[in-house]
N, C-alpha and C positions, 0 to 999 in steps of 0.2 A: 441510860444513854452514855454517861461518862465511862462506865465499865466497858460497854461495847466499843466505845471509841478507843479506850486504852488497849483493849485486846486486839483491835484491828491494827493499831500502831505497832504492837509487839509482833504480830504475825507478818506485817509488812517488813519490819526490820529484819526478822528472821529469814524471810524470803530473799531480801537483798543480800543478806550475809551468805546464804547458801549459793546464790548465783556467783558472787565473787569468789567463794571458796572453790567451787568447781572450776571456774575460769583460771584462777591462780594455780590450783593444783595441777591442772592440765599443762599450763605453760611451764611451771617449775619442774614438773616431772619430766617433760620432754627435754628441757634444757639440761637437767641434771643427768639424765640417762646419756645424752649425747656427750656431755662433758666427761663423765666417768668412763664411758667406753673408750673415748679417744685418749684420755689420760692413761688408762690401763694398757691400751695397745701400744702407745708410744713409749711408756716407761717400763713395760713388761711386768707390772704389778698385778698379781692374781687377785680376783675378787672373791672373798670368802663370805660365808653367810653372816659372820659377825660384823664384817664391814658394811654389808648391805643393810643389815638390821639397824645399825647405828645411823647410817645415812638416811634410811627411811623415816626413823623417828625424828631426826633433825629436820628433814624436809617437811614432815607433817606439821610440826609446830611452827615452822616458818610460814607455811601456807596458812595456818590458822591465824597467826598474828597479822600477816599481810592482809588477809581477808577482812579482819576486824578493823584494821586501819583504813582500808579502802571503803568499807561500809560506813565508818564514821565520817570520812571526808565526803562521800556521796550524800549522806544524810544532811550534813551541813550545807552542801551545795544546793540540794533540793529545798532546804528550809529557806535559804536566802534568795534563790533565783526562781523558785516555782511556788512554794507554799505561801510565802509572804505576799507576793502580788495577787495570788488567787484569793487569799483571805481579805485583802483590801478591796478587791473587786466585788467579792461576795457581800462584805459589810456595806459597801456603797449601794449595791443593788437592793439590799434589804431596806435601806433608808429611802430609796426611791419608791419601793413598794408601799412604804408607810406615808408617802406623799411629800417627802423632803427632796425637792428637785434642785436644791442649792449645793448638794454634795459634789465634790470634785476629787479626783485621785491624782496624786503627784506622780510624775513619771519616774520610772525606776532608773537607778544608776546603770550606766552602760558597762561598768566594770564587772567582768565575769558573766555577763548575760548578753543574749542577743536582743534584737529590737522588736521581737514579736509581741511581747507583753506591752511595750510602749505603744505599739500600733492599736492593740485592743483598748488600752487606757485612753488613747486619744479619741477613738470612736465612742467609747463610753462617755467621756466628758462632753462630746458634741451632742450625743443623745440626751444626756441630762439637761444640757442647755436648751435644746429644742423642746423637750418636754416641759421645762420651766416656762418657756415662752408660750406654749400652747395652754398651759394651766393659767397663766396670767391673762391671756386673751379670753379664756373661758369665763374666768371670774369677772373680768371687766365687761364681757358681753352680758352676763346675767345682771350685773349691777346697772348697766346702761339700759337694758330692756326694762328692768324694774322702774328706773327713773323716767324713761320715756313714756311708759304706760301710766305712771302716777300723775304726770302733768295733765293729760287730757281727761283722766278720770276725775281729778280734782275740779277741772273746769266744768265738766258735765254735772258733777255733783252740785257745784255752786249754782249753775244755771237751773238745775232741777229744783233746788231749794227756792230760788227766786220765782220760778213758775208757780209755786204753790201759794203765792201771795194773792188774796182775793181781789185786791184793788188794782190789778195790773190793767193797763190800757192794751188795746189790740196791737199797737206798734211795739210796746215793750214785750208782750207775749211772743210776737213773731221774732223779735231780736234774740230773746233768750232761747227760744226753740231752735233758732239758727245756730246759736252757740253750742247747744247739745248736739245738733247734727254735724257741725264742723268737727267737734271733738271725737265723735264716733267714727267719722270718715277718716280722721287722722289715725286713729287706732287701727282701723281696718287696713289702711294703706301700709302702716308699719308692719302689721302681721303678714300681709301679702309679701312685702319686701323681705322680711325675715325668712319666710318659707322659701322664697326664690333663692335667697343667698345660701340658705342651708342646703338646698338641693344642688346648687352649683358647686359649693365647696366640697360636698360629698360625692360629686360627680354622678349624681342621679339624673342629670340632664345631659344627654349626649347630642352633639350637633347633628341636625338633619340637613346636610349640605345640599344646596341647589345652586345653580348658576343664574345670576340675575344682574340687572343693570343697577349699579350702585347710585348713580345720579338720580334715577327715578325714585328710588327708595328715600333718598335724602329729601327730595322735593315733597314727597307724600308726608313724611314725618314733620317737615317744617310747616306745611300748610295746616297741620292740626293746631298750631299756635297762632293762627292768623288773628283771632279775636284778641289774644293777649297783646300782641305787638301793636294792633290798631288802638286798643284801649289806652295803652301806655305811650302811644305816639313814638314808638321805637322804629328807627330806620332799619330796613333789612337790605343787606347786600349779599348777592350770590355770584359766585364765579365757579360754575359746575361744568367740568369737561364732559363731553358726550362719549357714549360707547365705552365706558369703563366698567367692565364686568368683573365680578368677584364670585368665588365659589365658597359659600359659607351658609350658616343657618340664618335665614332672613329674620326670623322672629327674635332671636337673641341679638342680632345686630341692630334691629329696630329699637330694642331696649337701650342700647348704647346711645343712639342718636336722640331718643326722647329724653333721656336723663341729661345729656349735654345741652340740648336746646332749652329744657326746663330751667336748668341752672343759669344759663345765659340770660334768659328773660327775667328770672327772679332777682338777679344781682345787678341788672342794668337799670339805672334810674330813667324815669320818663324823659323822652327827648334824646336818649342815647342811641347807640347803634349796635347791631349784631350782624356779623359777616360769616357766611358759610362758603368754604371753597373746597373744590375737589380737583386734585391733580393726580398725575400718575408717573411712576418711575418704571423701569424695566420690569420690576418684580412686584411692586406694591401700589395700591391705591392709597392716596394720602388725603385725609379729610381734616380740615381745620375749622374749629368753631371759635370765633373771636368776638369778644364783647368789650364794651367801654364802661364796664361796671366798676365796683369799688376795688377790685383786685385783692391781692393777698400778699402777705410777707413770705419770705423763703421758709420760715419756720412752719407757717400754716401749710404751705404747699407740700412740705415733706410728709404731712399726715393726712392729706385730704382723701386718700384711698382707704383709710382705716374705717372700720365699722363704727357708726354713731359719732364720728368726729365732725364737729361743726365749728369752722373757724370764725364765722360771722354769726354771733348769737342773736343779732337783731332780726335774722330771718329764720330763727329756730322753729317758729310756729308754722312755717311753710314746708318743713321737711323733717326728716328724722335721722339724717346722717348716714343713710344706707345706700343712696343712689350711686355715688361714685365707687363705693365698694362693689356694688353689682357690676358697674361698668368695667372695673379693673378685672374682675373675675371672668366676665364674658370675653373680654379681649384676650386674656390669657388662654382660655379654652379654645378660642379661634386661632391661637398662635399668632396673634398680632402684637402691636406695640402701642402704648399710649404715654404721652408726656404732657407736661403743662408748663407754660411760661406766664408769669404774672408780675405785675408791679402795683403796689398800693396806690389807689386813686387813678390808675390808668387803664386797668382792665386785665382780662385773662384770655389766654389762647390755649385751647386743648388741641393736640395733634394726635390723630389715630392713624396707624398704618395697618392695612389689611392686605394679605396676599391676593394678587390678581388671579383670575381664572387662567 
């Protein structure tokens, strides 16, 4: 391999030299002929074979020397302005192929070069940064899935062990069986949400858009939680404008409302309140879900749309940190907007904007 590379370098240098030789020979020959013919004509000096042979030899060696100088200068220029950045980019690409996404390439000096390689290097560095972020998310995702599965599995295992005790009463047996059922249901919900999120992120779910009344959909989704708010004695407030129609995927949008309503009731203490409003602008339908729950800090609010993130660990048994990640992805697919405002101890308000029909 080294011998082949050395041979290729020699052939390439010889090729460049011949190109310069032909170019310089042509230019010098034309200039010399013009100069000599003009000088001979003006001074009346006859051109003899001896003079022409001497001039031809001198011209030949001048051409050879100038071609060699130009070849060396061009080789140095290519080494500094082309081969060096290409080698750096190639070496960095090999590191990325080996899984090292921390590699970055320093921009080239603008002296003697154009900005083309710096544009390539800038794009390369951004690519490496994005790949590093994706790899971090992937490893975190695997770690979080393993952790989330381990918890219900441990609970089910413990309850299964307790169920084997021969002296259990009927009440204890029912309680332990319920623990196993709850753990399995939590795992099933988590797997369902992971599959949904994976399909959404890989764009394997495409919106089946239809036109429908958004107010009616909100009411239907909210009524599914009637038993929840009645049991917790939560006050429900609604201010839903009529005849606001949107053109979207109704099933995906229902997933958004169900997750927001579920969170609102989960984090609102008994005796609190949940409000749902629907208003409209010229181009958007605006839905707000407001609760008087525990609220969250700005630091928690900045991460709530990340997979498996749970700011309030006291409710971790009731969810798996995937609901709001699903919500964010669905809203993005439907080309809408979602934002959150929250204060610790005062409650949270989610605002969703969807384009009107």
